[in-house]
C-alpha atoms as an extended CHARMM CRD file, in Angstrom:
* protein
*
       119  EXT
         1         1  MET       CA           -105.7340000000      117.4650000000      159.2490000000  PROA      1               0.0000000000
         2         2  PHE       CA           -103.3510000000      117.9480000000      161.9390000000  PROA      2               0.0000000000
         3         3  VAL       CA           -103.8890000000      120.5570000000      164.5420000000  PROA      3               0.0000000000
         4         4  GLU       CA           -100.0940000000      120.9650000000      166.2020000000  PROA      4               0.0000000000
         5         5  VAL       CA            -99.9760000000      124.2950000000      169.2380000000  PROA      5               0.0000000000
         6         6  GLU       CA            -96.7600000000      124.3030000000      171.0730000000  PROA      6               0.0000000000
         7         7  SER       CA            -96.6660000000      125.6440000000      174.5460000000  PROA      7               0.0000000000
         8         8  ASN       CA            -96.7790000000      128.7030000000      174.7840000000  PROA      8               0.0000000000
         9         9  PRO       CA            -98.1710000000      132.5640000000      176.7300000000  PROA      9               0.0000000000
        10        10  ASN       CA           -101.4850000000      131.8240000000      175.5910000000  PROA      10              0.0000000000
        11        11  CYS       CA           -102.1990000000      128.0320000000      176.1590000000  PROA      11              0.0000000000
        12        12  GLU       CA            -99.4100000000      125.8090000000      178.1500000000  PROA      12              0.0000000000
        13        13  THR       CA           -101.2730000000      122.8890000000      176.9670000000  PROA      13              0.0000000000
        14        14  SER       CA            -98.7600000000      121.7490000000      173.8670000000  PROA      14              0.0000000000
        15        15  VAL       CA           -101.4470000000      118.9650000000      172.0250000000  PROA      15              0.0000000000
        16        16  PHE       CA           -100.9030000000      116.9740000000      168.0380000000  PROA      16              0.0000000000
        17        17  VAL       CA           -103.1950000000      116.1010000000      166.7670000000  PROA      17              0.0000000000
        18        18  ARG       CA           -105.1820000000      114.4430000000      164.2250000000  PROA      18              0.0000000000
        19        19  PHE       CA           -109.0010000000      114.3240000000      162.5730000000  PROA      19              0.0000000000
        20        20  LYS       CA           -110.8140000000      113.6790000000      159.5440000000  PROA      20              0.0000000000
        21        21  GLU       CA           -112.2500000000      116.4280000000      157.2670000000  PROA      21              0.0000000000
        22        22  VAL       CA           -115.5100000000      116.1890000000      156.6540000000  PROA      22              0.0000000000
        23        23  GLY       CA           -115.6240000000      119.7810000000      154.4330000000  PROA      23              0.0000000000
        24        24  PRO       CA           -113.4780000000      122.6170000000      153.9010000000  PROA      24              0.0000000000
        25        25  ALA       CA           -112.0370000000      125.1350000000      156.4980000000  PROA      25              0.0000000000
        26        26  ARG       CA           -113.9350000000      128.7730000000      157.0690000000  PROA      26              0.0000000000
        27        27  ARG       CA           -112.7040000000      132.0020000000      158.6480000000  PROA      27              0.0000000000
        28        28  ILE       CA           -114.5930000000      132.2720000000      161.7440000000  PROA      28              0.0000000000
        29        29  ILE       CA           -114.8220000000      136.0090000000      164.2270000000  PROA      29              0.0000000000
        30        30  GLN       CA           -117.5070000000      134.9170000000      166.4560000000  PROA      30              0.0000000000
        31        31  VAL       CA           -117.9210000000      131.7400000000      168.2900000000  PROA      31              0.0000000000
        32        32  LYS       CA           -119.9250000000      131.2550000000      171.6080000000  PROA      32              0.0000000000
        33        33  ALA       CA           -118.3660000000      129.6430000000      174.0730000000  PROA      33              0.0000000000
        34        34  TYR       CA           -119.4260000000      127.4380000000      176.8180000000  PROA      34              0.0000000000
        35        35  GLU       CA           -115.8540000000      128.0620000000      178.8650000000  PROA      35              0.0000000000
        36        36  ARG       CA           -116.9720000000      130.2850000000      182.0300000000  PROA      36              0.0000000000
        37        37  SER       CA           -121.1990000000      130.2940000000      181.3990000000  PROA      37              0.0000000000
        38        38  SER       CA           -122.9250000000      127.3490000000      180.8290000000  PROA      38              0.0000000000
        39        39  GLN       CA           -125.0190000000      129.2700000000      179.1690000000  PROA      39              0.0000000000
        40        40  GLY       CA           -122.4580000000      129.9610000000      176.8490000000  PROA      40              0.0000000000
        41        41  GLU       CA           -121.1560000000      133.8150000000      175.7020000000  PROA      41              0.0000000000
        42        42  TRP       CA           -120.4540000000      135.3120000000      172.4430000000  PROA      42              0.0000000000
        43        43  CYS       CA           -116.9910000000      135.7080000000      171.7920000000  PROA      43              0.0000000000
        44        44  TRP       CA           -114.4420000000      137.4770000000      169.2960000000  PROA      44              0.0000000000
        45        45  ILE       CA           -111.7300000000      134.7250000000      168.1880000000  PROA      45              0.0000000000
        46        46  THR       CA           -108.3470000000      135.1570000000      166.3450000000  PROA      46              0.0000000000
        47        47  GLY       CA           -105.7760000000      132.4030000000      165.9520000000  PROA      47              0.0000000000
        48        48  TRP       CA           -102.4050000000      133.1030000000      168.0200000000  PROA      48              0.0000000000
        49        49  SER       CA            -98.8810000000      132.7170000000      165.8470000000  PROA      49              0.0000000000
        50        50  ASP       CA            -95.3390000000      132.7890000000      167.1830000000  PROA      50              0.0000000000
        51        51  ASP       CA            -95.3950000000      136.1140000000      165.7130000000  PROA      51              0.0000000000
        52        52  PRO       CA            -93.9300000000      138.8850000000      169.0300000000  PROA      52              0.0000000000
        53        53  GLU       CA            -94.6350000000      141.5080000000      166.2460000000  PROA      53              0.0000000000
        54        54  GLN       CA            -97.8280000000      140.0120000000      164.4610000000  PROA      54              0.0000000000
        55        55  PRO       CA            -99.2620000000      137.6500000000      166.8670000000  PROA      55              0.0000000000
        56        56  CYS       CA           -103.3490000000      137.6330000000      165.4430000000  PROA      56              0.0000000000
        57        57  CYS       CA           -103.6910000000      135.6040000000      162.7310000000  PROA      57              0.0000000000
        58        58  PRO       CA           -106.9200000000      133.6820000000      161.3080000000  PROA      58              0.0000000000
        59        59  ALA       CA           -109.0100000000      131.6080000000      163.6540000000  PROA      59              0.0000000000
        60        60  TYR       CA           -111.1750000000      128.9710000000      161.7770000000  PROA      60              0.0000000000
        61        61  ALA       CA           -113.6350000000      126.6410000000      161.6340000000  PROA      61              0.0000000000
        62        62  GLN       CA           -114.0800000000      122.7910000000      160.3630000000  PROA      62              0.0000000000
        63        63  PRO       CA           -116.2710000000      120.0310000000      159.7670000000  PROA      63              0.0000000000
        64        64  VAL       CA           -113.8640000000      116.8770000000      161.3770000000  PROA      64              0.0000000000
        65        65  GLU       CA           -115.4730000000      113.3200000000      162.5270000000  PROA      65              0.0000000000
        66        66  ASP       CA           -114.9490000000      113.2190000000      166.3010000000  PROA      66              0.0000000000
        67        67  SER       CA           -115.5510000000      109.7460000000      167.4410000000  PROA      67              0.0000000000
        68        68  GLY       CA           -117.2640000000      110.5100000000      170.5090000000  PROA      68              0.0000000000
        69        69  ALA       CA           -119.5960000000      112.7380000000      169.1810000000  PROA      69              0.0000000000
        70        70  GLY       CA           -119.8670000000      112.4670000000      165.4730000000  PROA      70              0.0000000000
        71        71  LEU       CA           -120.1440000000      115.3610000000      163.1980000000  PROA      71              0.0000000000
        72        72  THR       CA           -118.1860000000      118.6540000000      165.4080000000  PROA      72              0.0000000000
        73        73  TYR       CA           -116.7650000000      121.4970000000      164.5050000000  PROA      73              0.0000000000
        74        74  LEU       CA           -112.9830000000      122.4250000000      165.5550000000  PROA      74              0.0000000000
        75        75  ILE       CA           -111.9280000000      125.4190000000      166.4100000000  PROA      75              0.0000000000
        76        76  PHE       CA           -108.2750000000      126.3180000000      165.3350000000  PROA      76              0.0000000000
        77        77  GLY       CA           -106.2190000000      129.4620000000      164.5370000000  PROA      77              0.0000000000
        78        78  GLY       CA           -102.0740000000      128.9280000000      164.7950000000  PROA      78              0.0000000000
        79        79  ILE       CA            -99.5540000000      127.9470000000      166.5740000000  PROA      79              0.0000000000
        80        80  TYR       CA            -99.9490000000      128.9380000000      169.4990000000  PROA      80              0.0000000000
        81        81  GLY       CA           -104.1020000000      128.1930000000      169.3580000000  PROA      81              0.0000000000
        82        82  ILE       CA           -106.6860000000      131.0330000000      169.7600000000  PROA      82              0.0000000000
        83        83  ARG       CA           -107.3770000000      133.4740000000      171.5970000000  PROA      83              0.0000000000
        84        84  LEU       CA           -111.3550000000      134.4050000000      172.6990000000  PROA      84              0.0000000000
        85        85  LYS       CA           -112.7110000000      137.4850000000      174.6970000000  PROA      85              0.0000000000
        86        86  PRO       CA           -116.2780000000      139.0060000000      174.6320000000  PROA      86              0.0000000000
        87        87  VAL       CA           -117.8300000000      140.7290000000      172.3610000000  PROA      87              0.0000000000
        88        88  SER       CA           -118.6840000000      143.2720000000      175.3250000000  PROA      88              0.0000000000
        89        89  LEU       CA           -114.9350000000      143.6420000000      175.4490000000  PROA      89              0.0000000000
        90        90  HSD       CA           -113.5030000000      146.9360000000      173.8700000000  PROA      90              0.0000000000
        91        91  GLU       CA           -110.0140000000      146.3170000000      174.4490000000  PROA      91              0.0000000000
        92        92  ALA       CA           -106.4980000000      145.3500000000      172.1670000000  PROA      92              0.0000000000
        93        93  TRP       CA           -106.0100000000      141.6260000000      171.6490000000  PROA      93              0.0000000000
        94        94  SER       CA           -103.1410000000      141.2610000000      174.8440000000  PROA      94              0.0000000000
        95        95  LEU       CA           -101.6910000000      138.2350000000      176.8940000000  PROA      95              0.0000000000
        96        96  GLU       CA           -101.2890000000      140.9590000000      179.0230000000  PROA      96              0.0000000000
        97        97  SER       CA           -105.5900000000      140.9950000000      180.3530000000  PROA      97              0.0000000000
        98        98  CYS       CA           -107.3210000000      138.8020000000      182.4470000000  PROA      98              0.0000000000
        99        99  ASN       CA           -110.7370000000      139.1750000000      180.4420000000  PROA      99              0.0000000000
       100       100  GLN       CA           -108.7000000000      137.6550000000      177.9350000000  PROA      100             0.0000000000
       101       101  TRP       CA           -108.1280000000      133.4280000000      177.8150000000  PROA      101             0.0000000000
       102       102  GLY       CA           -106.4610000000      131.0760000000      175.1750000000  PROA      102             0.0000000000
       103       103  GLU       CA           -107.0430000000      128.1250000000      174.4990000000  PROA      103             0.0000000000
       104       104  PRO       CA           -105.0290000000      125.3540000000      172.2490000000  PROA      104             0.0000000000
       105       105  TYR       CA           -108.1570000000      124.5290000000      170.2780000000  PROA      105             0.0000000000
       106       106  LEU       CA           -111.9890000000      123.9040000000      170.9710000000  PROA      106             0.0000000000
       107       107  PHE       CA           -114.9540000000      121.8460000000      169.6790000000  PROA      107             0.0000000000
       108       108  LEU       CA           -118.7230000000      122.6970000000      169.0360000000  PROA      108             0.0000000000
       109       109  ALA       CA           -121.7960000000      120.7440000000      167.8880000000  PROA      109             0.0000000000
       110       110  ASP       CA           -123.8660000000      123.0510000000      166.5120000000  PROA      110             0.0000000000
       111       111  VAL       CA           -122.9200000000      125.3580000000      163.6400000000  PROA      111             0.0000000000
       112       112  ARG       CA           -125.0540000000      127.9670000000      165.3480000000  PROA      112             0.0000000000
       113       113  ASP       CA           -122.4690000000      128.9490000000      167.7580000000  PROA      113             0.0000000000
       114       114  ILE       CA           -120.0150000000      130.5290000000      164.5590000000  PROA      114             0.0000000000
       115       115  ARG       CA           -120.1750000000      133.2380000000      163.1410000000  PROA      115             0.0000000000
       116       116  PHE       CA           -118.2870000000      133.2250000000      159.9210000000  PROA      116             0.0000000000
       117       117  GLU       CA           -116.5090000000      136.1630000000      158.4190000000  PROA      117             0.0000000000
       118       118  GLU       CA           -118.4690000000      137.1480000000      155.2940000000  PROA      118             0.0000000000
       119       119  GLY       CA           -117.4180000000      137.2300000000      151.4200000000  PROA      119             0.0000000000
């Protein structure tokens, strides 16, 4: 599988990377992120697209092989990456919020750090 993220207001880093899929991608709603806290914090997650009217799109977790870590979960979204906000935050998704942040993609080693969409 390929992940392509263009440089954009959500995340400045552009990437084009290839991964070996180990299983199917599944939609997710939350992840435990470790960017701001070494203990991790549960965050809402959405994919981010280039559609200015409807930038939110699904986010997914897919098991992939990683040469450094073995099996890991690739967390990805739209052409503009993914966007996260703490679950304690009750505000709309916005590039203007200093409480939210964007990433091109994430790796999570433990499936317990992912909450999948029901159904």
